[in-house]
C-alpha positions in Angstrom: -0.5 0.1 -0.4 1.3 3.5 -1.7 0.9 6.5 1.0 0.7 10.0 -0.9 2.3 12.7 1.3 -0.8 15.6 0.9 -0.3 18.5 3.5 1.7 19.1 7.0 -1.1 18.2 9.8 -1.3 22.0 11.1 -2.6 23.0 7.9 -5.5 21.2 8.9 -8.0 23.0 11.4 -8.7 21.8 14.7 -11.6 20.2 15.0 -12.5 21.4 11.1 -11.7 20.0 7.5 -10.6 21.1 4.2 -10.3 20.0 0.7 -7.2 17.9 -0.9 -6.3 16.6 -4.5 -4.5 13.0 -3.8 -3.7 12.0 -8.0 -6.6 12.5 -9.3 -9.2 11.8 -5.4 -10.4 14.8 -4.1 -10.5 13.8 -0.3 -11.8 15.5 2.5 -9.1 16.3 5.7 -10.4 16.2 8.9 -9.3 16.8 12.3 -10.4 15.9 15.4 -7.8 16.4 18.5 -5.0 13.9 17.1 -6.9 11.9 14.6 -6.4 13.0 11.2 -10.0 11.5 8.4 -9.8 11.0 5.3 -12.8 10.8 3.7 -14.3 11.0 0.1 -15.5 15.2 -0.5 -17.9 14.7 -2.4 -22.4 14.0 -0.8 -23.7 11.2 -1.6 -26.6 12.7 -2.2 -25.7 15.8 -4.1 -21.9 15.6 -4.2 -21.2 18.5 -3.1 -18.1 19.7 -1.3 -18.7 18.0 2.5 -15.2 19.7 3.5 -16.7 22.7 3.9 -19.9 20.3 5.8 -18.8 21.1 10.2 -18.4 18.2 11.9 -19.2 17.4 14.8 -17.3 14.4 16.9 -16.8 11.8 14.2 -19.1 12.8 12.0 -18.8 16.0 8.7 -22.4 17.2 8.1 -23.6 18.0 4.3 -24.0 21.7 4.0 -26.5 21.0 1.2 -29.3 18.5 2.0 -27.2 18.0 6.0 -26.7 14.0 6.0 -24.2 13.1 8.4 -21.4 10.7 7.6 -18.9 8.5 10.4 -15.6 9.4 9.3 -14.7 5.6 10.6 -17.2 3.7 8.0 -18.1 6.2 5.6 -21.7 5.9 6.7 -24.7 8.2 6.4 -25.9 8.7 9.9 -29.3 10.6 8.7 -31.3 10.7 5.2 -31.2 12.0 2.3 -27.6 10.6 1.8 -28.6 6.6 1.8 -24.3 5.2 0.1 -21.7 5.8 1.9 -18.7 8.2 0.9 -15.2 6.6 0.1 -12.1 6.5 3.7 -8.6 6.5 3.4 -6.1 4.9 5.0 -4.0 8.0 6.8 -1.1 8.0 8.7 0.7 10.8 10.1 4.9 11.1 10.7 7.6 14.0 11.4 4.1 16.7 11.0 3.0 15.2 8.2 -0.7 13.8 5.8 0.0 11.0 4.4 -3.6 10.0 2.8 -3.3 6.2 0.6 -5.0 6.2 -2.6 -5.1 2.3 -3.4 -7.5 1.3 -1.8 -10.5 2.0 1.0 -9.8 1.2 4.4 -10.6 2.9 7.8 -10.3 6.2 8.3 -8.9 8.2 11.1 -5.5 7.2 11.5 -3.2 8.9 14.1 
């Protein structure tokens, strides 16, 4: 499994999200405490950027219709979304975030 160096961890606001591209994949990076999650940045319901939404606990909310997704599994936790979003393996080394675009995996690594 390969990892791509994406950004310094301190570029991600504490308790917030940013949009990045990993290769040609739109990815939202979320930082909660010492844990960084990487999920697909497009809502499975409306295809808008999730990184523009609110983060609460281990969920991210789509700003358009209010669907929330679990950052660990990608599963929607409320409607109108019914399909999950992608999750990607993450590692943080020497202050930088690395994401594996090779396959989906559990969200959140520190």
